[in-house]
N, C-alpha and C positions, 0 to 999 in steps of 0.2 A: 404725458402721456397721449398715444395714435390718436388722428383724430379719426371721426366716425367713418370716412370714407374709405377709407385705409384698411381699418380693420375689417370693414363689408367686403373689400376686395380681397385679403386675404384670405375671409372666410371661403369666396367663392371659389378661390386658387385649391386652398385645399381639401372641398367638397370635391371639385374635378378628378383631383389627385386619390383622393379615395375611390372614387367610382371606377377609375382605371386598374387601379391595385387590384380590387375585390372581383372587376372584369378578369385579370389574370388569374388571378388566383382560381376561379373555377373552371378557368380555362387549362390552366399545371394539372386541375384534379381530375378532370376528366381525361386529359394526355397521360398520367401517371398510372390509372386504371388500367389501361391497355398495354401502358411500359410493362407493369408489375406483374401482367398473366403473362405475357409475352419470357419474363425472364423467372416466373416460380416454376412454370411451364418448361424451361429451358434446363432449369437447375440440376435435376436429380441424371437427365440422360447425360447432361456432360459430364457430371462428376463419376459418376459411374463408367461410362467411357473412358476417360482419364485414369482410374484404378485401373481398365483393362489395358489403357495402353501402357501404361508403366510397368505392370505384371509382364505384358508378351515382347516387351523392348528390355526387359529385364533377362529374360529368358531366351532371346536372340543375342545375347550379348556374346559378338567373338564369332557365332555361328553364321552371321548374315551379317554383309555388310549394311548399315544404318544409317546414311547421311546426315537424319535430321540429330543423332545420339551423337557425334562425333563432337567429340570435345578437345580442343584447341587453346592453344597459350591466346589469352585474350588482348588483340592490340587494337581491332574495330567493334564498336559497341552500337547496336541500332536499339534506340530507346522511343515505344510507341508509347504517347501520350494521349490520354482518351479526355476532354474537353469537351466542351458544349460549343453551338454556332451563336448563342445569343447570350446576355448577363442576365441583370436581375435575378440572381438566384443566389444570393448569400456567398459566402466564402468557396463555392464549391469550385470553382477554376481555382481560384488563391492559393487552394488548397492543395492541389494535383500539380501548379506550377512548382509552388514550395517542396513538394516531395521528391519531382523529378532532380528540381537543382540541387537539393540535399545529397541524392542519389547520386548522381555526376560528383561533384566536389567531397564525398565522404566513400567513395567506391570505383570512381574513374575519372579521379583527379589526376593520375598520370596517362590515360587515353586521351583525356581533352585539351592537355598538353601537346601531345602531338598530333592535332584532329585526328582523333578515333573517335570520336563520340559524334553521332548524327542521329536527330528528331527525326521520327513519322508521326506528324499531330496529326491525331484525328479529331475534329471540330475545328471550327476557324479560329475563335480564341486562342486555342494553342498555337496555331499555326501562325498568328500575329503577336502572340507571345514569345515564342522564338525564334521570328525572323527580325523582330527590333533588337534580338538581343545577340544577333552574328550569328546563331547557332548553323552548324551544317540542317538543314532542313529538308527533306523530300517531302515536296508539295505535289504531289501526284492525289493525294486522297482523302485529304483533310474534308472534304464537303461531301459529305454523306449521311447526314442527318435529316434532311430534306424528306427523302425517301427513303426509310432506314430497311434495306433485305439483307437477306444473308449474300444475295448476289454483289451487292456492291461491295460488303467488308468482306468477302472472300478475295477480290481482287487487291486487297492490301494485304491481307496474309500470304497470298502466294507471291508477293513481290518479296515478304520476309521472307518467306522459306526459301526460295530459290534464291536472293542474295548471300543467307546462311549457306544454303547446298553448294554455292560457286565459291566460299569463301572471302566473298567481299565483307563480311558478318563474322564476327567469331562468337560472339554472343547479342542474343534478342531478349527483351525483358518488356511487360507489359506495364503501364502504371495508368492506373484507373480507378475508379471510386466504387464500391461495392455496395448495392444495393439492403440496408438493413431496414428500416422503416419510414415513414413519411419526414420525419425530424433528425434520421440518423444516418450519413453515407461514412462511410470507413474506408478510407485513402489503402488501396492494396497494390504490391509492388511484386509482382509474377516473372521467372522467368519462364519465355517460350522454347527459344530454344537456347545449347542444345537441349533434345528432349530428354527429362530425369529420369533413371531407374530407380526400383525400388530401393531403400536403404534398408537393410537389418537394423534390429536396436541397438546392437554391439558399435552399430557406426561404422562397421567396416564395409565396404561396399563389395558382393561378391553375383555373381551368377544365381538367379534365383531356380532353386531346387523344385521345379513344377516341370511335368511333362504334359507340353501343350501337344494337341491332335491340331495340323493346320487345312483348313479344309478351303480354295483348293491345295494352297501351297503353302511355306512360312513366305516364301520370296514377295506373292501376293499382296501379303498382310502388310507388307513391309510397304510396298508401292501403292499400293490403294488404303487400306487402312488408316494407318498413321498418317498421313497426310488431310485425309477427310477428318481423324478426329483432330489434328491443329489448328483446323480451320472454324471446327465448333469453338474450340476452345475460346479459341481471337475473338469470333463471332458473340458470345457469352459474356467476355468483358465488354465488350462495347453495349449491349443490352445492360447490364448491370449499371453503367456508366448513363445512359439514356434514363435510365427510370429513377436512377439518382437525382438527376440532375434534374426532371420534373417535379421530385420531392422539395428538393432544397428551393426551387423557383417559387412551391405550392405554399412552402413554410413562411419563408424570403416575403410571398407578399399579403401572407396573413398579418404576420409583424405589422408591413406597412400599414395596415387596414386599420390596426388596432391603435398604431401610432397616430395617425391620420386621425383618428376617432377622440382619440384624449384631446390632440391636439386642438381639435375643433368646440372641446367641451370650454378651454383656457381661452379660446378665441372669441368664445359666444359670451362667457363670462365678461370678458373686459368691454365687448361692446356694451353689454349692458351697462357696467358702471361707467364708461364714456357715455352714452346717453342719457342717463339719469342725472350725470356731475351737466351735461349740458343743459338738461331741462332745468335742474336746480338753479345754475347759473344765470336762465332767462328768467326764473320767475324772480328771484335775487334783482333783477337789474328792473322789473316791472314795481313791483315793491317799492323798491327805490325810489323811480320815476315817481310812482301816485305820492310815496309820502313830499318829494319835492313839490310837487304842484300843491298839494295841500299847505305846507309850509306857506307858499309865495302869496296863495291867496289868503 
């Protein structure tokens, strides 16, 4: 059995850890509220805009050149992997890394063998993970969560769009955590480029039988609306991941605080038992000494 000093030191250590995890939980809860408000406000706009964009793209198919809807034989792939800057958020980052690696192994194994898979990490953890494993990494846009704004995110989106348009990448996919609630994050893989048209229920892709009136022109829609919509889609994925990160950290720190509380109960019980055993031993020694003196006299 450990001595009283060791148990007391461990109680103090666990108490300090519990205070830290409790504070981190409260900070994550405050950040989560802001992040959750941002993504819940963004979702309806992004979803409606994406639907309109797909319909318009389908209607324009073959009539006007749309560089972002061009389907090519896949030789080079860009995976945008959105992680966090910091740890202590449970399996949040590991789930993303696992999903990205599985996607590469299952879908792009041939391209990976021919150095055709490239990673655009958003978040320091993704940058560190893929850099250490010798993947081809675009290292210009990973540090943006310190002050997350649309202006910062759109630079990464513009890079992916421009590289696709120039033919350097034949496909761009997003891998991120979608925020469902505080305790649940869903790993999503979305095809960012080429832009997908609406596919009818019979599974045969064909031109959408809708007559749109374009103002000022159809070409303007292609040149202006589609790039802006793609940037919004990219920004939404980053916001989803940001809210998911705070939710995961809040849950992880809450569990850590509860576990520290359970451990403190056990340590205090051990401390009391050890203390009682020491007191009992001292009493027995005193009684034994008294009896020895009495017998000698």
